[in-house]
C-alpha positions as CSV (number, residue, x, y, z in Angstrom):
1,X,-0.1,0.1,0.0
2,X,1.5,3.4,-0.9
3,X,1.4,7.0,0.3
4,X,-1.7,9.0,-0.4
5,X,-2.1,12.7,-0.8
6,X,-4.9,15.0,-1.5
7,X,-5.8,18.5,-0.7
8,X,-9.4,20.3,-1.5
9,X,-9.8,24.2,-1.7
10,X,-13.3,25.5,-1.7
11,X,-14.1,28.6,-3.7
12,X,-18.0,28.4,-3.1
13,X,-19.5,26.2,-5.2
14,X,-16.2,25.4,-7.0
15,X,-13.7,22.9,-5.3
16,X,-9.9,22.3,-6.4
17,X,-8.5,19.2,-5.7
18,X,-4.5,18.9,-5.5
19,X,-3.0,15.5,-5.2
20,X,0.3,13.8,-6.2
21,X,-0.9,13.2,-9.7
22,X,-2.1,16.7,-10.7
23,X,-5.1,19.1,-10.1
24,X,-8.8,18.3,-10.7
25,X,-11.9,20.6,-10.4
26,X,-15.4,20.3,-9.8
27,X,-18.5,22.6,-9.4
28,X,-21.7,21.8,-7.9
29,X,-23.7,21.9,-4.7
30,X,-24.3,19.2,-2.0
31,X,-26.1,16.5,-4.2
32,X,-25.0,17.9,-7.5
33,X,-21.5,18.0,-9.1
34,X,-19.8,17.7,-12.2
35,X,-15.9,18.1,-12.5
36,X,-12.9,16.6,-14.1
37,X,-9.9,14.4,-12.6
38,X,-6.4,15.1,-12.4
39,X,-5.8,12.9,-15.5
40,X,-8.4,14.7,-17.6
41,X,-11.4,12.2,-17.2
42,X,-14.8,14.0,-16.7
43,X,-17.4,12.9,-14.2
44,X,-20.7,14.1,-12.7
45,X,-22.3,12.7,-9.5
46,X,-25.9,12.8,-8.2
47,X,-26.2,12.1,-4.5
48,X,-28.7,12.3,-1.5
49,X,-26.7,14.1,0.9
50,X,-26.3,12.6,4.4
51,X,-27.2,9.0,3.2
52,X,-23.8,8.0,1.5
53,X,-25.9,6.9,-1.4
54,X,-24.6,8.5,-4.8
55,X,-24.7,7.7,-8.6
56,X,-21.4,8.7,-10.5
57,X,-20.9,8.7,-14.5
58,X,-17.4,9.1,-16.0
59,X,-16.0,9.4,-19.3
60,X,-12.5,9.3,-20.9
61,X,-10.3,12.1,-21.3
62,X,-11.2,13.8,-24.5
63,X,-13.9,11.5,-24.9
64,X,-17.7,12.9,-24.5
65,X,-20.3,9.9,-23.8
66,X,-23.9,10.2,-24.3
67,X,-24.6,9.0,-20.8
68,X,-22.6,11.6,-19.3
69,X,-24.3,14.3,-21.3
70,X,-27.6,12.8,-20.1
71,X,-26.2,13.0,-16.5
72,X,-25.1,16.7,-16.9
73,X,-28.5,17.6,-18.1
74,X,-30.4,15.8,-15.1
75,X,-28.0,17.6,-13.0
76,X,-28.5,20.9,-14.1
77,X,-32.1,20.5,-13.8
78,X,-32.0,19.1,-10.2
79,X,-29.3,22.2,-9.5
80,X,-32.0,24.7,-10.7
81,X,-35.0,22.9,-8.6
82,X,-32.6,23.4,-5.6
83,X,-31.9,27.0,-6.3
84,X,-35.9,27.8,-6.8
85,X,-36.4,25.9,-3.7
86,X,-34.0,27.9,-1.8
87,X,-35.2,31.2,-3.2
88,X,-39.0,30.5,-2.1
C-alpha cells in the first residue's frame, strides 16, 4: 500500500483538488457535482446528502459519452430545482 496525498480547496461551489498526480476541479452544490479529474476524465455525480448514496458517471479524457451528457442535463435541472426551492 502506497502513500496518498490529496488537498481540497473550496471557493463557494467550486472545489479544486490537488493530489500527487495533478490538479482536478469540480463545480456543484451538495447532491449535484460535475468535474474533471487530474488525469482529464470528466465525471458527474448525483447524491442524496447525508445518506452515503450516490450515482457517478465518467468519461475518458477527451471523449464525450452520451450518458455523461444526459447526466449533466439531469444535474443542471436538479440544481435549478434546488436553487428555486431555496429562493422560495
